[in-house]
C-alpha positions as CSV (number, residue, x, y, z in Angstrom):
1,M,0.0,0.0,0.0
2,E,2.9,2.3,0.7
3,Y,3.9,2.1,-2.9
4,V,0.5,3.3,-4.1
5,Y,0.6,6.1,-1.5
6,A,4.0,7.2,-2.8
7,A,2.6,7.3,-6.4
8,L,-0.3,9.4,-5.1
9,I,2.0,11.8,-3.3
10,L,4.1,12.3,-6.5
11,N,0.9,12.8,-8.5
12,E,-0.4,15.4,-6.1
13,T,2.8,17.3,-6.1
14,G,3.0,17.2,-9.9
15,E,6.2,15.1,-9.9
16,E,6.9,12.4,-12.4
17,I,5.9,8.9,-11.3
18,S,9.2,7.2,-11.9
19,E,11.2,4.4,-10.2
20,D,13.7,6.9,-8.7
21,N,11.0,9.2,-7.4
22,I,8.9,6.4,-5.8
23,T,12.1,5.0,-4.3
24,G,12.9,8.4,-2.9
25,V,9.5,8.9,-1.3
26,L,9.6,5.4,0.2
27,D,13.1,5.8,1.5
28,A,12.1,9.2,3.1
29,A,9.2,7.4,4.8
30,G,11.5,4.7,6.2
31,V,10.1,1.9,4.0
32,D,12.4,-1.0,2.9
33,V,12.0,-0.7,-0.8
34,E,11.7,-3.7,-3.1
35,E,12.9,-2.7,-6.5
36,S,10.7,-5.3,-8.3
37,R,7.5,-3.8,-6.7
38,V,8.6,-0.3,-7.7
39,K,9.1,-1.4,-11.3
40,A,5.8,-3.2,-11.4
41,L,3.9,-0.1,-10.0
42,V,5.5,2.2,-12.5
43,A,4.7,-0.2,-15.3
44,A,1.1,-0.6,-14.1
45,L,0.6,3.2,-13.9
46,E,2.2,4.0,-17.2
47,D,-1.1,4.5,-19.1
48,V,-3.3,5.4,-16.2
49,D,-4.8,8.8,-15.7
50,I,-4.6,9.0,-11.9
51,E,-7.0,12.0,-11.6
52,E,-9.6,10.2,-13.6
53,A,-9.2,7.0,-11.5
54,I,-9.6,9.0,-8.3
55,E,-12.8,10.7,-9.6
56,T,-14.2,7.3,-10.7
57,A,-13.4,5.7,-7.4
58,A,-14.9,8.7,-5.5
59,A,-18.1,8.5,-7.6
60,A,-18.6,4.7,-7.1
61,P,-19.4,4.9,-3.3
62,A,-21.7,7.8,-3.9
63,A,-23.6,5.9,-6.5
64,G,-23.7,2.9,-4.3
65,A,-25.0,4.9,-1.4
66,A,-27.8,6.3,-3.5
67,A,-28.7,2.9,-4.8
68,G,-28.4,1.5,-1.3
69,G,-30.6,4.2,0.1
70,A,-33.3,3.4,-2.4
71,A,-33.1,-0.3,-1.5
72,E,-33.2,0.5,2.2
73,E,-36.3,2.6,1.6
74,A,-38.0,-0.2,-0.3
75,D,-37.1,-2.6,2.5
76,A,-38.6,-0.2,5.1
77,D,-41.8,0.1,3.1
78,E,-42.0,-3.7,2.9
79,A,-41.4,-4.0,6.6
80,D,-44.1,-1.5,7.3
81,E,-46.6,-3.5,5.2
82,E,-45.6,-6.7,7.0
83,D,-46.1,-5.0,10.4
84,E,-49.6,-3.8,9.3
85,A,-50.5,-7.3,8.2
86,D,-49.2,-8.8,11.5
87,E,-51.3,-6.2,13.5
88,E,-54.4,-7.1,11.5
89,E,-53.8,-10.8,12.1
90,A,-53.3,-10.2,15.8
91,E,-56.6,-8.2,16.0
92,A,-58.4,-11.0,14.2
93,D,-56.9,-13.6,16.7
94,D,-58.0,-11.4,19.6
95,D,-61.6,-11.4,18.2
96,D,-61.6,-15.2,18.0
97,D,-60.5,-15.5,21.7
98,D,-63.5,-13.4,22.8
99,D,-66.0,-15.8,21.1
100,G,-65.5,-18.6,23.7
101,D,-67.5,-19.2,26.9
102,G,-64.8,-17.6,29.0
103,G,-62.5,-20.6,29.4
104,E,-58.7,-20.3,29.3
105,G,-57.1,-22.7,26.8
106,L,-55.9,-26.0,28.4
107,G,-57.2,-25.0,31.8
108,E,-60.8,-25.5,30.5
109,L,-60.0,-29.0,29.3
110,F,-59.0,-30.2,32.8
111,G,-61.7,-28.2,34.5
């Protein structure tokens, strides 16, 4: 992760993302630098527009949050409908209990 951070620091300061510059940032931070990882990072970032990648990454959570918010709202509406149905069923059960001759469940059987 430190290697990516070094590349982001170089990008932010307007410096070239090169092996020497990444190695310099990592050395300054006290990181034991692996030359192969530096080379791989520079090669991977060669054709990448870092600013565009950052904007795309920042937009993804916002889009996900908007979609997630709509899904949560739909879930809440569904839960409200289920609660209403449960309440109606409970009221119907209460009405059935009142129709008896005053006995209480199993107690009436053993009289």
